[in-house]
N, C-alpha and C positions, 0 to 999 in steps of 0.2 A: 468602147469604153476607154481603151488606152489612148485613142485619138483625142478624146475629150480631156483626159487627165494631162496629156502632154501638149495641150493646145499652145503653150508658150514656145514650143519648138517651131511654130509657124509664125507668120507675120500677122495673123488674125487678131491676136491679143492687143496689137497696137491701136486697133481701130475701135475698141470698145467705147472710149470716151466720145468719139465722133458719132457712133451709132446711137448712144443714149442722148447726145445733144441734138441729133437729127430728129428723134422722136419729140424731144422738148420743143424744137422749132415747129414741128407740125401742130403741136398743141397750141403754140403761140399764134399760129395762123388761124386755126379752127376757132379759137376763143378770142379773136381779136377785139370784137366789140365788148365782150365781157371784161376783158383786161383793161381796155383803154377808157371806156365810158363809165367811169365811176371815180368819185372823190379826187384825190391828188392827180391821178393819171390824166383825166380829161382837162383839169385845171392847168397842169403843166403844159400840155399840148396847146391849149387855148392861149396861154401866155406867150409861148414860143411863136405861134402864128401871129399874134397881135403885135409883138415887139420885133419879130424877125430876127431874134437873137436868143442866146441861152437864157435859161431860167434856173437860177441857183437858189434853192431854199435853204435857210439856216446856214448860209455860207459854206455849203457842201459842194465845193467846186469840182470834185473828182468825177462827177457824173457827166462831164462835158462830152465825152466820146459817144455816149448813148443818145445824146440829143443832136449830135452833128449831122447824121443822115437826114433827119427831119428838116434841119435848116438848109442843107444843100438842096433837097428836093423842093423845099418851099421857094427858094430863089429861082428854081426852074419852073415854077408855076404849076406844079402837079396839083391834082384835085384834092379836096378835103378827104374824100374816101381813101385815096392813095396814101395821104399823109397819116391817116389813122392806122392803116396796115403797116406802113413803114415804121411808125413809132413802135408798134407791137413787136415787130421782128428785129428792130435795131438791137434789142437786148440779147436775144439768142445769138445773133451774129457777132455781137461784142464778145460773148462767152465763147463762141466758136473760134474767134480770133485768139483769145487767150489760151484756149486748149491747143490750138495749132502752135503758138509760140512755145508753150511748155513742152509739147511732144516733139514737134519737128525741128524747132530751132534750138531749144535748150536741152533737148534729149532727156526730159524728165517725164516719163509716162505716168508716174504716180501723181505728180502735181496736176497733170491733165485730167486724170480720172477724178481727182478730188474736186476739181472745179465743178463738174456737172453733178456729182453726188451732193455737194454742198447746196446746190440750187434746187434739188428735188426732194431731199430727205428732211422730213419734218415740215413739209410745205403743203399747204392746201389752200386756205384763203389768201395767203401772201403771194401765191402764184398770180393772183388777179390784182396785185399791187406792184406791177413791174418797176415803177419809178423809184421804189425804195432803194436808198443807197446802201442798205445792209447787204443785199445780194451782190452788188458791185464790189463792195469792200471785201467780201469773202473771195470772190473770183480773183481780185487783184492780189490778195494775200497769198493765194496759191501761186500766182505768177512770181511773187517775191520769193517764195520758197524754191521755185524752180531756178531762179537766178542764183540764189545763195548756194545751192547744191549742184549747180550745173558744171559738167566737166569742160564746158566751153571756155571757162575762165581760168583754167589751170595755168595758162601762159599769158593771160591778159589781165593783170592785176588792176590796171587803171580802168579798163572797161567794166570790171566787176564793181569797183568802188562807185563809179558814176551811175551805172544802171541800177544797182541795188538801192542807192540813196534816192534816186529819182522815183523809183517805184514805191519805196517806203513813204515818201512825201505824198505821192498820189493816193496811197491807201489812207493815210492819216487825214487828208483833206476831203475824203469821200464820206466818211462816217466816223463818229467818235469811237464806235465799237472796235475800230481798227487798232486801237491801243492794245486790246487783248489779243487780237488775231496776229498782228505783226510781232508782238512780244513772243507769242507762241511759236511762230515759224522761225524766229531768230534763235530761240532756245533749241528747237528741234534741229535746225541746221548747224548750230554750234557744236553739238555732240557728234555730228556725222562728218564734220569738216576739220581736218587737222591744221590746215593752213589758214591764214588770214584771221586768226582769232582775235587779234587786237582790233581789227576792223569791226567785229561784232560788238565789241564794247562801245565803240563810237555810235553804232546804229542803235544800241540800247539806250545810250545817253540821249540821242535825238528823240526817241519815243518819249522819254521822260520830259524833255523840254517841250515837245508839242503838247503833251498832256497838261503841263502847268500853264501853257499859253491858253489852251481851250478853257480850262477851269477858271483862270483869273482874268484874262483880257479879252479873248475872242469868243467867249461863250455867248450863245444865243438864248433867248428866254426859254425856248423849248428844251434845250439841253440843260439849262440851268436848273429847271425844275427837277430833272432826273438826277443831276449831281446832288441837289439838296436832299433828295430822299435817301441817298447813301449815308448821309451823316446821322440818320435816324437808326442806325444799326443797333445801338445799345438798347433802345426802347422796344425794338421789334424782335430781337433774338429769342426772347422767351416764348413768343407765339409763332416762331418761324414756320413750323409745320402746319399751322392753321392759316397761313397767309394765302391770298388768292392764287398766286402763281403755282404753289404746290397743289392746290385743289384743281387747278387747270390741268396740270400734268397727269394727275390721277384720272381726271375725267376723260382725257384724250388718249390714254395709254393704248387702247385697242383700236384707234382710228389713225390719227395723224402720226402717232409715234410708234407704229408697228415697224415701219421701215427703219427708222433710226435705232430701234431696239435691236434689230437684226444686225445692223452695221456695228453697233457698239459691242454687242456680245461676240460677234465674229472677230472684231479687232482685238479684244482682250484675249480670246483663246489663241488666235494666230500669233500675237505678240509673245505670249508665254511659250508657245510651242517653238517659235523662232528665236527665243531668248533676246527679244528686244525689250529688255526690262526698263532701261532708261527712257526709251521712247514712250513706253506705256506710262511710266511714272510722270513724265512731263505732261502727257496728254491728260491724264486723270487729274493732275494738280491744277492745270490751267482751266480745264472744263469745270471742275468743282468750284474754283474761285469765281468763274463767270456765272455759274448757276446761282451761287449765293448772292452775288451782286444783282443779278436779274430779279431774284425773289424780293430783295430789299427795295430795289428801285421801283418795281411795279407792285408793291405790297397792297395798293388800293385797287388793283385790277385794271384791266383794259380790254379791248376787243380781242377776239380770237386771232385775228390777223396780226395784231401788234404783239401778242404773246408768242406766236410762231416766230416772228422776226427776232424777238428778244432771246429765244433759246437756240436759234440757228447757229450762232458762232460756236456754241458748245458742241453741236453736232458736226460742224465743220472740222473741228479738231480730230474727232474720231474718223471723219471721212478721209483725212490725210493719213492717219495711222492705218486705216484699212487699205488704202491705196498703196502705201509702202509695202505692206505685207503681200498684197495682191501681186505686185510686180517683182518683189524680191524673194518671195518664198520659193524654196526649192521643192517643197513637199506640200501636200494638202491643196493642190490646185483645184481639184474638183469641188472641195468644200467651199473655197473662196468664190469660185465661179457661181456655184449654186446660190450662195448667200447674196452675191451681187444681183443675180437675176431676180430672185424673190424680192429683194429690197426695192429694186426698180419697179417691179410689178405693183407692189403695194403703194409706192409713191405716186405713180401715174393714176392708179385706181382712185386714190384719195382725191386727187385734183379733179377728176371727173365728177366724183360724188359731191364735192363742195362747189361745183360750178352751178348747181341748180338754182340757188337764190339769185345769182347774177343774171342767169338766163330768164328767169321768171320776171325779174324787175324790168329788164329791157323789153320783154314781150309786152308788158303792160304799158310801158312808156310809148312804145311804137303804136299800140292801139289808141292811146290818147292823142298821139300826134296825128294819126289818120282822122280821128274825129275833128281835130282842129282844122286840118287841111280841107276836109269835106264841107265844113261849116264856115269856112273863111274866118277863122279865129286865130290869127298868127301869134297873138300874145295872150296868154291865159294865166291867171293867178287863181290858185285853189288851195284848199286844205288837204292834208293827207287823208283826213277822215272822209273826204268826198269820194275816195276810191278805196282800195285795200291797203291800209297803212302798214300792215304786217309785211307786205311785199315792197312797197315803195319807200319805207323807212330804212331799208338796208343799204348802207353805203350811199347816203342820199344827198350830202351837202352840196354837190355840184350838179344837181338835177337840171337846172336851167341850161347849163352848158351841154350836159349829156343829151337832152332832148334836141337842142339846136343842132348838134353834130349828127345825131341819129336820124333826124328828119331830113337833113341835107343829104346824108349818104344814102339812105334807103328810099326816101320818098321824092327826093329832088325838089322838095318844097319846104324851105326852112320855117319852122315854127319854134316857139319856146314856151316852156311851162315853169312857172315859179310856184313851188310847193312850200307851204308853211303850216304851222299849227293854228294860226289866226289870220286869215286872209283880209280881215277888215282893219287890221292895225297899221297897214301900210298906206300912207297918204300918197295918192297918185292924181296929178292934175289931168283933167279930161283931154287937154291938148298936148299931153306929153308923148308925142308920137315918136320921138327919138330915144325914149327911155328903154333901157334893158335892165330888168331885175336879174341880177347875176347870182350872188351868194347871200345866204341869210345873214352872215356876219359882214358882208360887204355888198349891200343890195343895189345901190343906185349907180348905174353906168349909163353912158350915152354913146352916140355915134362915134365921137372922137376917140373913145376907148377901144374900139373894135377895128379889126381888119375887115372892111366891108366887101373885099374881093371874095373872102371865104365865108363870112358870116353876114349874109344878106337878109337881115331882119327887116320885116315890113315896116313901112312908115305908117304906124297905126298905134292907137292907145291900147292899154291892157284892158281886158274884160275879166270880170270876176265870175268864176264858175258857179252856176246854179244847177243844183240837181234837178233832173227831169223826173 
């Protein structure tokens, strides 16, 4: 027992972030197809392969590093199956790189642990949406915190200025939520750092400037709709506790939010015990502000995956607070270690549980693909109701791309399936052999739009599915 309580006297405690991240990596490998072959994920990969370059949605340029491995191996003519796996693991390797920078280079173990805790706590469906910039913004915010509090820059003021500003910019161009997370880590670092406090005011000012630019000049339609919802605060505050996000949190308290509840409770207890009152005050203040903003922004509701991502930054704040206590606490090590282990257990358990609809959908799509291959129907258009719509309508809008990639990787015989609610409303000429029906909201593509080295769609017309 004493050996466990005093585990910090050994070097083992340094490797906890790597251990958790390694488990995360194994999950990313095991669930590669579930993670990549649905909605944005397959469409991003599809666009990268077709263009041979980066794909930046909504001007979120900060995700360049997660796409870089795919582009490199694409230039080396790796197979489509390899690219699918590379894309899935590019994200955990990015996070492992950030963990290594925080831990080994910047000597901030707390920031390293916070990276992986932010990515698994309160995460279930969003694990299967790896391209989301929210995850990357949280990891980069941890890296910023590591830079701001690193002992490495005690004698290198210039290096501190340049690196902290560059990472702050990287965070802010990755996802708009970084306005909250960057402000939080700046405030947290400000109270723990005696020197360079004037520099923190400059960094805060830059956050404000970037926020104004996003809201007024650079805002995209998707972001604009969310900003507009915030201005409805006065009309919604009376019904605040009846809004969809509050009902969502109550509905998921004993599933997705078991692990975050453990982290948050432990963080509060440990902070009070270790007299980290200011850190706790900043964490609770920022997280409360973010939760209120999230409830107002998503007052009309959204998918479970979207709601998970919306609340992740609030959990991230407590992940940092927990990690600070975990590595700086002189007492209660066993309590913190046990909380960490239990929280990780429930996090990974919930990911496994929520993988079921993704696996079922891919299994059904693979079965349909085999039917197409065996009956020489390379291009098929059908209604959801022709099959089990409850399974196929889950994360479905990129089904044509998903089937094309799935059949190429698993059957080595590319086919494609366009699913819709009304298969007869699409006008298709009988000799349209080069046509590729891609997305419901962007249906008509042809040969010139595709990289035919990877997407070898048959020169044939579409056939309308008829139930046997």
